[in-house]
Steps between C-alpha positions, in 0.01 A plus 500: 500500500721277276343166406772294676459698824122466478534123453730464800267714712199285410690183587635624833191681626320180618808406703507831682122504537498182709793602722280637780249371755165383370169630635142382536226743611770738619684250719836342417466130416848426371848646526724571204458192274850549362653436845555141615370543853207373708347618829316271742203677660359338814167624635368432848143554609302219658760224511875486554598142573765509228683817609779336700556238231521769231741708708720195560518432126579862414775506764651175376488613136617854585201639309299813584126484553220755488237471771172692488295464816156606616439666835311187604809290424730741683283490813505120536732392780582170329645684197717751688823300505480456124435871444801590713710264287375664180631837612820377669600286204473791260191415299263759355195537724197702393126552535215283374212699661376478858184289482536371142196690361378454147575813299308429181197302387548149363254585223649834397845623598378852426272473803701611804364346822696706751502872575823696491470574872463129580786418262736741676385399849556133423855568376572721801420204727710265287803729522445551874541125544804492270659778705496270805752285311713794393359530147442864403269613223800648318660153500196330348377702203396200288154367571314189387126547570272245668373228267749650250212702355484872431404760240639836391322675786678278754830552319452877521407493869802281576730737313366796695558299818861447394473143369559333164256219425631183340359155441607147410616430146241290311596158370671294770185446711706498822218697666286188455685343793206594729257266321407161642379175338134580572515795259437473127791741448747290702866544405730229632867584558591277207258685274634840611856390426392398149360850445831649616699280261263592215543873568877469507523384138293792371669812356672685789437198720443590864687828473353757736249257651333567833414157641236510772500225763284497813665466842233254598192340352338318791439130572276417203800492267772252594699552179675823604658673203752683717673161543608544137680828577848354548502293179339792313777739608764246395335452160468874441866553581598219266311698235710808597217694667581728792269497803442860608288730714199673349661848488799362309270326253288811444769766534470615140141603585638724774 
C-alpha cells in the first residue's frame, strides 16, 4: 500500500470506527456518536405520577418519546389513560419486564439470578399486558431490562426471544431522578442538568445519547426532574440535536 494511502487510512479509520452504536456487556448503550440525535427513554414500574405531564410536554414540543412499561404498570387502572395516549399519539411503547425482577447479582454481574424459563415467562406476561393496548411484540423489539442491569447471558436470551437489549448512555445522570434527599446519592434536578451540560461539551457531545427518565418517583422527591423536560428539549434543539425514537437512533445496529 502506498505511504500516502496508508497515512490517509490511519487518519480516517478512527472516524469510521466510532460511526456505530456503542455496547456494554452486549447491550447497546449509545447510538451512532457521529449523529446529532437524542432519544428520551421513559420507564414506568412502581410510579407514574409524571406520565400525563410528560405526554403534554411531548405533544406541545412535537417530540417523540419512548415508553418502556412493566406488566405491573400496565395493569394499574390509574395509569391506563396515559398508556392509551402513548399509543394514540405515536410514541414508541415497549416492555420493561412484568414484575421488575433482578436479573443479575449486585456483587457480580456474571451471576445470573433468574432462570431462562422464568425470564421468558416474565416477558410473556409483560407482552400479554402490552397487547391489551394494541402493542405487538413485533412492534416493540427494543428492550430495557429492569434496574437497567444485565449480562451477556441475559442479552443472549433476549435475542433468542426476539428482543434487542439497550441501556441508558452513561454521563448525564438523568436516571438519578428517582433519588430523594434522604439518600447519600441524591441527584437534584439542578445537579442533573449540570451533568448534561458537561457531557454536551465533550467530544461528540450528546450525539446518540439515550436519556433515561422515570415516569414517576413517588412522594419522597418533590423536585421532579421531568419538569425540566420542556426546557431540556428546547435547549437540545437550540444545539441542533434531533429528538428521535429509539429505533431511529439505533438503526445502524439493525
